[in-house]
C-alpha positions in Angstrom: 170.3 176.3 115.7 170.8 175.4 119.3 171.6 171.7 118.7 172.1 169.6 115.6 172.0 165.8 115.5 170.8 162.7 113.6 167.5 162.7 111.8 164.3 161.3 113.2 163.3 157.7 112.3 159.9 156.4 111.6 158.8 153.9 114.4 156.4 151.9 112.1 153.5 153.3 114.3 150.7 155.5 113.1 148.3 157.4 115.4 144.8 158.4 114.6 143.1 161.1 116.7 139.5 162.3 116.9 137.0 163.8 119.4 133.4 162.6 119.5 130.4 163.3 121.7 130.2 161.2 124.8 127.3 158.8 125.2 127.3 159.2 129.0 128.6 161.9 131.4 130.1 158.9 133.3 132.7 158.4 130.6 136.0 157.1 131.8 139.5 156.6 130.6 140.1 153.3 128.9 142.9 151.5 127.1 141.9 148.7 124.7 144.7 146.5 123.4 145.1 144.2 120.4 147.9 142.6 118.4 149.9 145.5 116.9 147.2 148.1 117.9 145.7 149.9 120.9 143.0 152.5 121.5 143.0 155.1 124.3 139.8 157.1 125.1 139.2 159.6 127.8 136.7 162.3 128.6 137.0 166.0 127.8 134.9 169.1 128.6 133.4 167.8 131.8 132.6 164.5 130.2 130.6 165.9 127.3 133.2 164.8 124.7 135.6 161.9 124.3 139.1 162.0 123.0 140.1 159.0 120.9 143.7 158.0 120.1 144.1 154.8 118.1 147.7 153.6 117.3 148.5 150.9 114.8 151.7 149.3 113.6 152.1 149.3 109.8 154.9 149.3 107.2 153.5 152.1 105.2 155.2 155.4 106.1 152.9 158.3 107.3 153.7 162.0 107.4 154.9 163.4 110.7 152.8 166.3 112.0 149.4 167.2 113.5 147.7 168.5 110.3 147.3 165.3 108.2 143.7 164.3 107.6 142.6 160.7 107.7 139.7 158.7 106.5 137.2 157.8 109.2 136.2 154.7 107.2 139.8 153.5 107.1 140.0 154.1 110.8 137.0 151.9 111.4 138.4 149.2 109.0 141.6 149.0 111.0 140.1 148.9 114.5 136.6 147.6 113.7 137.2 144.2 115.3 137.8 145.8 118.8 134.9 145.0 121.1 133.5 146.8 124.2 133.1 150.6 124.0 135.5 151.1 121.1 133.0 150.3 118.3 130.4 152.9 119.3 133.2 155.5 119.6 134.5 154.7 116.1 130.9 154.9 114.7 130.7 158.5 115.8 133.9 159.7 114.2 133.3 162.1 111.3 136.8 163.8 111.2 140.1 162.2 112.1 143.7 163.2 112.0 146.5 160.8 111.3 150.3 161.1 111.8 153.3 159.0 111.8 155.1 158.6 115.1 158.8 159.3 114.8 161.6 158.6 117.3 163.7 161.8 117.8 167.0 161.7 119.6 167.4 163.8 122.8 169.1 167.0 121.8 172.8 167.0 122.5 172.7 170.6 123.6 169.8 172.5 125.2 171.2 175.9 125.7 173.1 178.2 123.3 173.6 181.9 124.2 170.2 183.4 125.2 168.2 180.5 123.7 167.1 177.4 125.6 165.1 174.3 124.5 162.5 172.7 126.6 159.8 170.0 126.2 159.6 168.2 122.9 162.1 170.6 121.3 164.8 169.2 123.7 163.6 165.6 124.3 160.6 164.4 122.1 158.8 161.4 123.5 156.4 158.9 122.1 152.8 159.3 123.5 152.6 156.1 125.4 152.9 157.5 128.9 151.1 160.9 128.3 154.1 162.7 129.8 155.2 165.1 127.0 153.3 168.1 128.4 154.3 167.3 131.9 158.0 167.1 131.0 157.7 170.5 129.4 156.1 172.0 132.5 158.9 170.5 134.7 161.5 171.9 132.3 159.9 175.4 132.5 160.0 175.3 136.3 163.7 174.3 136.4 164.6 176.7 133.7 163.0 179.5 135.6 164.8 178.6 138.8 168.1 178.4 136.9 167.4 181.8 135.4 166.9 183.2 138.9 170.1 181.6 140.1 172.2 182.5 137.0 172.9 178.8 136.4 171.1 178.1 133.1 174.3 177.4 131.1 175.7 175.0 133.7 172.7 173.4 135.5 169.5 173.4 133.4 170.4 170.5 131.1 172.2 168.6 133.8 169.2 168.7 136.1 166.6 167.7 133.5 168.3 165.3 131.0 168.3 162.1 133.1 164.7 162.3 134.0 163.6 163.0 130.4 165.6 160.1 129.0 164.1 157.7 131.7 160.5 158.8 130.8 161.2 158.4 127.0 162.6 154.9 127.5 159.6 153.9 129.7 157.2 155.2 127.0 158.9 153.1 124.4 158.5 150.0 126.6 154.8 150.8 127.1 154.3 150.7 123.3 155.7 147.1 123.2 153.4 146.0 126.0 150.3 147.5 124.3 151.0 145.7 121.0 152.0 142.2 122.0 151.2 139.7 119.3 149.1 136.6 119.6 151.0 133.8 121.4 152.0 132.6 124.9 153.8 135.8 125.9 150.7 137.9 125.1 148.4 135.4 126.9 150.6 135.3 130.0 151.0 139.1 130.1 147.2 139.7 129.8 146.5 137.1 132.4 149.0 138.8 134.8 147.5 142.2 134.1 144.0 141.0 134.8 144.9 139.2 137.9 147.0 142.1 139.2 144.1 144.6 138.6 141.8 142.4 140.7 144.2 141.4 143.5 146.5 144.5 143.7 144.8 147.3 141.8 147.3 149.9 143.1 150.4 148.1 141.9 150.2 149.3 138.3 150.1 152.9 139.6 153.0 152.3 142.1 155.3 151.1 139.3 155.1 154.6 137.9 155.4 156.4 141.2 158.8 157.8 140.1 156.8 159.6 137.4 153.6 160.7 139.2 155.2 161.3 142.6 158.0 163.5 141.3 157.8 167.1 142.5 160.1 169.3 140.5 159.4 172.2 142.8 161.1 170.5 145.7 164.9 170.8 146.1 
């Protein structure tokens, strides 16, 4: 064991995931939001398939892991009131996975002897910024550099922990934004989002420039 620590806790969020044939080669990435729920869809395989990730908040606990099978009819029942392109996507689902989303603490120690943790093994993140794989790639680059410099024990975790924690915190905040309940806060937030997308479409991307503009290969 490289690092012990407290147990993971269920977030009260469950994710459904499926792939379906695309209706059009012009398929694009979309996020559809509703109270306590959201759906993300994006193209795969040169636009011939669509990946579908639907997240709901619910009290019933769900198993953690990627191998749990779900019921497509239950998926459609939970998200069937979503409009736009979501309905046709759900109609084409024949197999779906479902898993509980858990919050894991960042490992206290990433290196022990000749073993080092990286990616989700060191700092699991919720999937609301799509940065888990990117963080693992960044870790791998820094770990390789530290191996070359002989500084894994002293530098690897120090160089990576702060950025990983910042991304994890931002992903958690994104979940709350996606799932705003009915009321004045949700109405105001969606109005600001729509207005900003029309008047300053680049602003949403710029707020995450610290993520997307980061180059781990540069000193």
